[in-house]
N, C-alpha and C positions, 0 to 999 in steps of 0.2 A: 541809222542813217539820218542825216540832217539835210533838210531842204529849205532854202531861203528864196522867197519870192519877193522881188523888188518892184518899186514903183507904185505902191498902194497910195491912192489919193482920196478914197471915199470909204466911209464906214461899211457900206454894203459889200465892197470888195474884200475887206478884211474878214467879215463874217462868212462870206462864201468860201474863202480859202480855208478858214479855220474849220468849217464844216467838212470840206473835202478832205482835209488832213485827218479828222476824226474818223471819217468813213474808211479811209485807206488803212488806218492803224487797226481798226476793228477786224478787217478782212485779211490783213497781212501778218505773218508771224514775225516780220522784221519791224521793230519799233521805228516810227518816223518822228523825228523832232522837227517841228515847224518853226521857221523864223520868217517874220515879215520885215522887209526892208523898206525904209522910208528915205526918199531922196531929199537931202538937206543941202542941196546945191542950188542957190537961187537962180542961176542961169538955165537950169533944167526945166523943161516943160512939165515934169512930174514933181517939181518942188513942192514940199509941204513944210510949213513952219511948225515949231514945237507944239503950239497950242492945237493946231489941226491934228497932229499925231496923237496928242492926248485925247482929243474928241473921238478919233477913230478907235483908239484902244479901249475906251469906256464900254464898248459893246462886245469885247472879246474876252476869252478866258485868260486869266493871269499867267497860265502855264506857257503861253506862246512867247518865244523869244522875239524881241523887237530890236532891230538894228537900224541905227541912223547912218546913212551913207554920206560922207563928207569928202570934199576935195579942196585941199589947201585952206581949210578953215582955221581960225584962231582957236587956241585952247578955251578961251572964254565962250566962244560960240558953241563949242562942243559941250562944255560943262552946262551951259544954259539949256541946251536941248535935252541932255540926260536928266537934268533936274525937273524941267517942266513936263516932258513926255514920259519920264520913267523908262528910258531905254535900258535894255539889258546888254547892249553891245554897240560899238561904233566900228564902222568900216571906213578906212582911209583910202581914197582913190586918187589922190593927187600926187604931188612930188614930195610928200612928207619924208623927211630923213629919219634914220634910226634915232638920232638925237631928239627929234621932235616926238617920236613915239615914246621914248623914255621920259621926256618931260611931261607928256600927256598922262602917262601911267602914274606920275607923282601927284597929279591934280584931280584925277577922277577916282571914284570908289573902286576898291580892289576887286569887287565882284563883277565889275563891268568889263566885258571882253573887248579887246582891241584886235581888229583884223586889218592887216595891211595888204592891200592889193598891189600887184606889180604888173606893169605892162611889159610884155616880151616883144621886142621890136625886131630882133633878128634871131636866127637859129643858134647863134653863138651865145 
C-alpha cells in the first residue's frame, strides 16, 4: 500500500509523518510505502520552494518517496525542483496535455515517476 500525504511545509511535520509510517509498518503485516507531497504551486498557501523542500528532507530517511505537486508549471521549473530538492516523483495537477507529459519524460531522469491527476467534472 502506498500513502501520500501532501502539504508538508515544516521539517517537524515530515519527521512526525515519517515516524507514524514507521510505527504503522512495524505493527501491520501490509507494507506501507510513504510518500510526502510538497506543493510547488506558488498561489497555494502551502507552497514551498525547492530549497525549503530540500531543508525539510534533510531530517528524513532517504527511503521516503518525495513528490512535487505542480499545476501548469514549465518543464524548467519542474527540472529545477527535482534537481534542488531531489524529488522522486512529480504530480501534475493542472491542464497538462499528454504531449506535455511526454515532453517532460524526455527532460527528467527516467527514475523520476510522473503522476498525472485528472479532474472528473461530470459522471460521463
